[in-house]
N, C-alpha and C positions, 0 to 999 in steps of 0.2 A: 503493499499499498504506499502510493505517498504522497508526503502530508504540505502545507504549507498553507499558509496564509499571504497574500494578493498585498503587494503595495503601490501605491501612486510609482513608483521611480521601475515595477514590472513594465505600468501601464504604457508608457513613455515609450521603452524599451521595443515594443511591444508597435508599436503606432508608428515608428522612424524609420522599426523595418518594415511592416505592411510599405510605407509611404516611398522609400527606397524600393521598393520592388513596382511599381507602374509605375509602368514606363520608365526613358530612357532619361541620364543628368542630363545626358545633350542639351535635350527637349524642350528642357524645365528650365535650361540655362537661358537657352533663343526663346520661349516664350517671355521670361525675362526679364529678361536686357528688353527685346520688343517693347513687351507693354510699358518699363518700366520706361523707354525714350520718351512713345507714346502720348502718355502723362504728364513726364517733361514735356513735350510740349504745347500738349495743350493746360496748363498752369501756366506753362513762362505767357502764349496766348491770349490767359486770359489778366494774368496782373500785368501782363499791358495793355493791356484795353480797359481792365479798370481804375488805374493813375490814369489813360489817355481823354477817358471820362468823367474825373476826379476833374482835375489841371483844363477840362475844355479844349482840349488837342484833336480836331478833324486828325489830322496824320494817321500814316498806319506805324512809324519810323521807331513810337515804344510799346505796340502788339512786337512787329520781328526785333525789335531788338529784347523785349522778354525771354521773346523760344528761341534765340542762339545763346542768349544765358544758358537758359534754364540746359538746351539738349548739351549745355555744352556742359557745365556739370556736372549730368548724371554717364556722358563721355568717361568724364577726367574720375566721377568716383568709382564706374565702374575697374578703373586700372590701378584704380588705388588697392578696393577691395573686392577681389574677382567670385572674393568665398560669399560674394554676401545673402547671394541668395538665396544660400545651402543656410546660413548663417538664420537668414527672415524662416527658412522655413522652418529649422528647426525649434526655432522660438514659437514659430505657434503655434507645427505640434504635441507643442510641450503642454505649453497654456491647455491648451482642448484637451491633452489625454487627461490632465490632471484636475480638471475641470468637471469628465465627467468622470472624475474615478468618484466609485458608492466605495465605503467602510464592506468587508463583505464576510472580515472571522475567516478562519478557517477553512480551507477545501481540502478532500480527501477524496484521491480519488485509487483504485483499481478496478482490476480485468475481470469478469467472472468465463463461464462455456458460451453465455451468449451474445453477449459484448462488454464497452462499457462503465462504469459506472463514476456519477461523479457526484458531495455531499459539500454542499458546503449553508452553514447556517440548519432552516428546518427545512429544506425544499433537498431528495434525492431523487436521480437525472438517473437512467442507462438510455444507454448507444444499441444498438443491438449491432453487429459482427456490417452487417446488408443494410448500414445505414447508416456507416461512411464511409465521406468522399476519395477523404485525402489524409497521410499526415505526413504533418515536411515541416527541418527546422529553419524557425525565422528566428533571427533573433539572436536571444537567449529566447525563448521558447519554442520547445513543442504544441503546432497545432494540432487537435486532433476534429479533421475538419467534416458537419455532417450532408449529406447528400441535398436537402433542404434549407431555405435559408431559418436558420437558426443561430442564436450563441455562440460559438465556436470555442470550444473546453480549449486553455489556452496552460498548458505543463510549466511553469518557469526552471531550465536548466543547472537555476546555483543552489537550488532546493542539495543535486545528486548528480550533477556529471552523468557516471557509470547508470544509477539508476536509473535515470529518465532516459537516455538513452536506448539500454535493457526495455523503459516501455515504451518507447517507442516502438523501437524491433519486431513487440510481440504482436502488438496492436498491426501490424502490416503483414508478419508472418501470420496470423489469424486471418483480414482484411482474403490473403493469399490462396488460403485454404477453403473460405468461402466460394471463390470465386471458381474453383476444382472443379466445387460440388452447387452448382448451382438446384437441384433434387433436395437439398440439405435445408428444408428451412420448413419456419412452424404454424397452423392457422396466422387469415391473418387476424389483427389481436390482441392475439394470449401465446407471447411472444416469452419463452421460459421463466425471466426471470422475476415478469407479472407473479407465475402460477410458485414457485418458493415462497418471494421477497412480500406477497404481500396475499398469502392465502386467506385472512379471515376480511369476507366482504364483507359490512354488514349490508348493504344495499348499492345496490351500481345501473346503471340502466346504461345503453348502449343504441347509439343510429348513424345513421350518416347524414353527416358535414357540406356547406356548398364549399363553391368560391363567394357567392356571397356571407354567407360564415362567415368564415374567417377575414372576410374586408370584415366587416360590423365589429370582431373583436383587433382588426388590427386599429379602428379609427380610437377604441373602444381605451385603446396601451395611449394610442397617443393621446387622447384627451388629457388621464390620472397625468403628466406630466403637466411642468407649471417650465410654463417658455426651457420650451430643450435649447442646447448651443444652436441647433439648426435653423433652429424657425430665426433663433437672435441673430448671425449669423447670414441671415435671406434678408430679415427688413433692410439690416447695414447696406450689402452692399444694392440694393431695389429701391431702396433710398437715395444712399449718394449717387446710384447712379442715373436716378430720376430725378435728384436736384441736377445737376453735370447736368445733360442733354437739355430740359428745360433751359436749363442755362445758357447754351447756346444756340440753340435754337430763337428766342427770344436774342440776345443778340444779336441777332441774324437782322430780326423782324428792326429789330429797330433803327440798324443798320439802315439798312433798304429804308423805312416807313416812319416811326415813329418817331425816330432824330433826338432821347433823349438826352440831357448835359448833366453836368456840374454833380458833388456827392446825391442830392433827388435823386437825378434818373439813375441812376450806379444798387444806388441804396432799394428802389421801385424793384429793381430786374429779378435783385437777390432775394427784395418781398412775395413780387410774384413765381416765380425759382423755386420758395419753400416749398407751396401752396403744393404738386407733383411731389411732394415728398413726403411732404407729410398723412396723400392719400399710398401711396408706396407701402408706407408703414402702416397707416389702419387698415390695409388689405390684404398682405401676408401673409395673418395666421388659414385666411379661409384659403389662401392658397394650397400657401402649406401642410391645411388638412384633407382638398381636395385630390392633390399629387401622395399625399401618401396613401391615396382612398385606393388611387390611379397604380402604386408601386404597388400593393399588398394585392391584388388581386394576382396579380401578376408570380408573388409568391407565396396563392392560397395554394395558384392552381401546381405551384412548383409542389408545395408542401404534400398535397395531393394527391402528385406521382409518385413518393418516395414514400411515403404512406400509409397507401390507399381513405380514402373515404369513412371509413369507419373511430369511432373513437367508442372507448369506453369507462366511460367513470363513476367510479365506486368510493366508497365510506368506509372508513374501520374504527379503529378506538384513535388510532393519531391521525389522520385527517385524509383526506384527498387526494384522489389519485387518477393519471387520465392515461391510457395508451394508444396511441393505433400500433401500424405494425413494425414496426421498428421500433420506438421509442417511448422504452414507459417513465413518466415522468409523479413525483409524491411530494405535498407538499402538509408541514403537519398543521393542527388547529392554531394556536398563536398566530399563525401566519396571513390564514387564511380571513381574503377582506369579499367579499360582493357588491355586487353594483344590479342595475336589474334598469332594459334600456325597451322599448314597443313590441321586439321577437325574438331580445335577446335574455338570457341572463345571463350574470359574467362570474366567473372568482379567479381572483388575483392573487399571490406573493409575489415572494421573491423572489430573482436569477432567471426574471421570464415567463414564469409558471403562470399563463393565465389559461383559461377553460373556459365553450363557451357554447350551452343549453340552450340550441333555440324554443324557443314555447310551442312548435310548432307539432314535435313530437308528442306521442301519448307517452301520461304517467313522469314527465318534466314535472310538471308543477307540483307530489307528492313527494320527487326525487328532493328536490328546494324547500321545502317543507318539515323534511325529516333532516336536512345537515342545518340552516339557518340558526334555531332555540346551541347549536354547540361554537358557533364563529365567536374570537376571539378569547374564545379559556387557554 
């Protein structure tokens, strides 16, 4: 058994390694160089125009001067700081990784005859060999990736390099054996782990799930977050883009039609440019949820293809469990939270434990009534 406590430094190391593996470093440097140059030129032009407007200078000399100065400054900066892009990227990744990190307590990982087990706090998860997509060394971690969209199991090698390497080798070996024995499977929804680890089930229910059910669950999970980092970043990008684009367009219209000048004219254009920024800021949450709902459709189809369209949900003395063809999950009672929507019931717990119970399923109301008195115990 492997045992470790995830730390913010683990999250940073993993995030850096994953970012380094996406795309070429050369392409990243070129993009950073070009985008920085364009931003510098735009900023120089706007600064020159602003100064010219404040001084009531109708010539374009100040704009051209601003462009030349800004572009030259950017080129000099790239010459004296060639690793600026990597430093900026690492700082951004570090900040995001630490912002997203939440203390999780001790994590334990072990193997059994059916797959990979992990427990963190009140939640136990089991991923069958057939449900594993890959095992890879990324940075200072070994990653066990499921076939469906879902959290990756990350085991830091710092705990014991030799033991973690043996763990990875054993998982690869078991996966290869399963690939060579395609007939060695079990009935859908009845993985061996669930039979012997959770044999005592006081109440249970099984039902088919649809892509719509998975989408509703994903929307509920997003709604539970309070201003996630992705939404914050989208708001900043959308707002900044709207303000800059509107300022450029208004400046062009001013040159061709309005002919506003002086500090009052500059202030009026800046105020008018802020209006689209406010609209973009207010519209970002709705767009974020809409895009998340659209992504959930693709993720739902992938999940159903990997684990089947049947869900088994059960209650026992310790908590709530659910399973499909490749994944078994169980959460202890004190950590389980309940929510209700127009067409679904939902159960949530830490470590991405989320259950959707469609109200259309016969007997679901009785099932919900059986566990509601036990919530929070």
